[in-house]
C-alpha positions as CSV (number, residue, x, y, z in Angstrom):
1,M,130.5,188.6,-138.8
2,V,131.0,187.4,-142.7
3,D,128.3,187.2,-145.2
4,R,127.5,183.1,-146.0
5,E,129.4,183.4,-149.6
6,T,132.2,184.8,-147.8
7,N,132.3,182.1,-145.2
8,E,132.0,179.3,-147.7
9,L,134.8,180.8,-149.7
10,L,137.1,180.9,-146.6
11,C,136.1,177.5,-145.0
12,R,135.9,175.0,-147.9
13,V,139.1,173.2,-148.5
14,G,138.4,170.4,-150.6
15,P,140.0,169.7,-154.1
16,G,139.1,172.7,-156.5
17,T,138.4,175.2,-154.0
18,P,139.8,178.6,-153.7
19,M,141.0,178.2,-150.3
20,G,141.9,174.3,-150.7
21,E,144.0,175.3,-153.7
22,L,145.8,177.8,-151.6
23,L,146.4,175.5,-148.7
24,R,147.6,173.1,-150.9
25,R,150.7,174.9,-151.6
26,Y,152.1,174.3,-147.8
27,W,153.6,171.1,-146.3
28,M,151.0,169.8,-143.7
29,P,151.7,167.6,-140.9
30,I,149.9,164.3,-140.9
31,A,150.8,162.0,-138.3
32,P,153.9,161.7,-135.6
33,K,156.5,159.6,-137.2
34,A,156.2,157.2,-134.0
35,E,152.8,156.7,-134.7
36,I,153.2,155.6,-138.2
37,D,156.3,153.6,-137.2
38,E,154.3,151.5,-134.5
39,I,151.2,150.7,-136.8
40,R,152.6,151.2,-140.4
41,K,149.6,152.7,-141.8
42,K,147.3,155.5,-140.4
43,Q,143.9,156.9,-142.0
44,V,144.5,160.8,-142.8
45,R,141.5,163.0,-143.5
46,L,143.8,166.5,-144.9
47,L,142.1,169.0,-146.7
48,G,139.0,167.2,-147.3
49,E,140.6,164.2,-148.6
50,N,140.7,160.6,-147.3
51,L,144.5,159.4,-147.6
52,L,146.5,156.9,-145.9
53,A,150.0,157.2,-144.3
54,F,152.4,154.1,-144.4
55,K,155.9,153.3,-143.8
56,D,156.9,150.8,-146.8
57,G,159.7,148.2,-146.5
58,L,162.2,150.3,-147.7
59,G,161.5,153.0,-145.1
60,R,160.0,155.7,-146.8
61,Y,157.1,157.6,-145.4
62,D,154.1,157.1,-148.2
63,L,151.0,159.2,-148.6
64,L,148.1,158.0,-151.1
65,A,144.6,158.4,-151.5
66,E,143.0,155.7,-149.3
67,E,140.3,154.5,-151.8
68,C,141.7,151.9,-154.3
69,S,141.9,153.2,-158.0
70,H,140.5,149.7,-158.9
71,R,137.3,149.0,-156.9
72,G,137.4,151.9,-154.4
73,A,137.8,150.4,-151.3
74,S,139.6,151.2,-148.6
75,L,143.6,150.6,-148.8
76,C,143.9,150.8,-145.5
77,Y,143.1,147.1,-145.6
78,G,146.1,146.4,-147.6
79,K,149.4,144.6,-146.9
80,V,152.3,147.2,-146.6
81,E,155.1,145.6,-148.7
82,R,158.7,146.4,-149.6
83,D,158.1,148.8,-152.2
84,G,154.4,150.0,-151.6
85,I,151.2,149.0,-150.6
86,G,149.4,146.0,-152.2
87,W,145.4,145.8,-151.9
88,P,144.4,142.1,-150.7
89,Y,141.3,141.8,-152.9
90,H,142.5,141.7,-156.4
91,G,146.2,142.5,-155.2
92,W,146.8,145.5,-157.0
93,K,150.2,147.4,-155.7
94,Y,150.8,150.9,-155.7
95,D,154.3,152.7,-155.0
96,A,155.3,155.9,-153.0
97,H,154.5,157.7,-156.5
98,G,150.9,156.3,-157.4
99,N,152.5,153.9,-160.1
100,C,150.3,150.6,-160.2
101,L,153.2,148.1,-159.7
102,E,151.0,144.8,-160.0
103,Q,147.6,143.9,-161.7
104,P,147.5,140.6,-161.1
105,A,144.3,139.4,-162.7
106,E,145.0,141.7,-165.7
107,P,146.6,140.1,-169.2
108,P,150.3,141.1,-169.5
109,Q,149.2,143.2,-172.5
110,A,146.8,145.5,-170.4
111,A,147.2,149.1,-171.8
112,S,145.9,150.4,-168.4
113,K,148.8,148.6,-166.4
114,N,151.3,151.7,-167.6
115,T,148.6,154.1,-167.3
116,I,147.4,154.1,-163.9
117,R,148.1,157.0,-161.5
118,H,146.9,156.7,-158.0
119,P,146.8,160.1,-156.4
120,A,150.1,160.0,-154.2
121,Y,151.6,163.0,-152.6
122,P,155.2,163.7,-151.2
123,V,156.1,162.9,-147.8
124,Q,159.2,164.2,-145.5
125,E,159.6,163.2,-142.1
126,W,161.4,165.9,-139.3
127,G,159.6,164.0,-136.0
128,A,156.5,164.0,-137.7
129,A,155.4,163.0,-141.1
130,F,154.7,166.0,-143.5
131,G,152.6,165.6,-146.5
132,Y,152.9,167.9,-149.8
133,P,149.2,167.7,-151.3
134,G,150.0,170.5,-154.1
135,P,151.1,170.8,-157.6
136,S,154.6,169.9,-158.2
137,P,157.4,170.7,-158.0
138,A,156.9,170.5,-154.1
139,P,158.8,173.6,-152.2
140,L,161.3,172.9,-149.5
141,L,160.1,171.7,-146.2
142,P,161.0,174.7,-144.1
143,R,163.4,173.7,-141.6
144,Y,161.5,175.2,-138.6
145,D,163.7,175.5,-135.3
146,V,161.2,173.3,-133.4
147,L,162.2,170.7,-135.8
148,V,165.6,170.9,-136.2
149,K,167.2,172.3,-133.3
150,E,169.2,169.9,-131.4
151,D,169.9,171.3,-128.0
152,C,166.4,170.8,-126.8
153,I,163.8,168.1,-126.1
154,R,161.3,167.7,-128.3
155,Q,157.6,166.0,-127.4
156,I,155.0,165.2,-130.0
157,E,151.6,165.5,-128.1
158,I,148.7,163.7,-129.7
159,R,145.5,165.8,-129.4
160,P,142.0,165.2,-130.0
161,V,140.9,165.9,-133.6
162,H,139.1,169.3,-133.6
163,E,135.5,169.0,-135.2
164,C,135.6,172.5,-136.7
165,N,137.0,173.9,-140.0
166,W,140.3,175.2,-140.2
167,L,139.4,178.7,-140.1
168,Q,137.7,178.7,-136.3
169,P,140.9,177.7,-134.4
170,M,143.1,180.4,-136.1
171,E,140.4,183.0,-135.7
172,N,140.5,182.0,-132.1
173,T,144.5,182.7,-131.7
174,V,143.7,186.3,-132.4
175,D,140.9,186.7,-130.2
176,P,142.1,188.1,-126.8
177,A,139.0,188.0,-125.3
178,H,138.4,184.4,-125.4
179,F,141.8,183.7,-123.7
180,Y,140.9,185.9,-121.0
181,W,137.4,184.7,-120.3
182,L,137.8,180.9,-121.4
183,H,141.6,180.0,-119.8
184,A,141.4,182.5,-117.1
185,Y,143.3,180.4,-114.7
186,T,145.6,178.7,-117.4
187,G,146.6,182.3,-118.4
188,G,148.2,183.1,-114.9
189,F,145.3,184.9,-113.6
190,Q,144.1,184.4,-109.9
191,G,140.0,184.4,-109.2
192,N,137.1,185.1,-111.4
193,A,137.8,186.9,-114.9
194,R,134.5,189.0,-114.2
195,N,135.2,190.1,-110.8
196,D,138.7,191.2,-111.8
197,L,137.7,193.1,-114.4
198,E,135.1,194.9,-112.0
199,D,137.4,195.6,-109.5
200,E,139.6,197.9,-111.7
């Protein structure tokens, strides 16, 4: 058991937190490629941030902050276009790099047109879409064998979201008692785990 301060240090992953800054140095899976292909856009919560993953008309997988820089509404209601996503309320359009390409209601000489940088993150696709929420330059996405091996069948399963912090499932993987007790049957044990121990 750790004290409250250590628990907060390890479990908080929002922008500016120590663990959040560490985890942002890694590529994170954001969605199965097929899921984005089917619906063209998907709301994603990653490291305490609300993001929007989408596939633009050029075939790129993009990842932007969900909240529009103009009025704060969700870009999920926007229209996916050839070179980005346009917000229907006032027509602002953002590309994969967070550049604001169009501001139809603003005068042409508006200085803000070239200075708007909407939060955007690089995306790479290997069966699943991976986003890199950290500082530039992004490292190479590791070519894990399960992503690139060609003499196998790959299947991506969509599981329910765990309503917990990132550390709880990780801690669970190194707890042998959990596996033995909770997963007695799926672990290949026959009968009752408690009885098995008492019989030894």
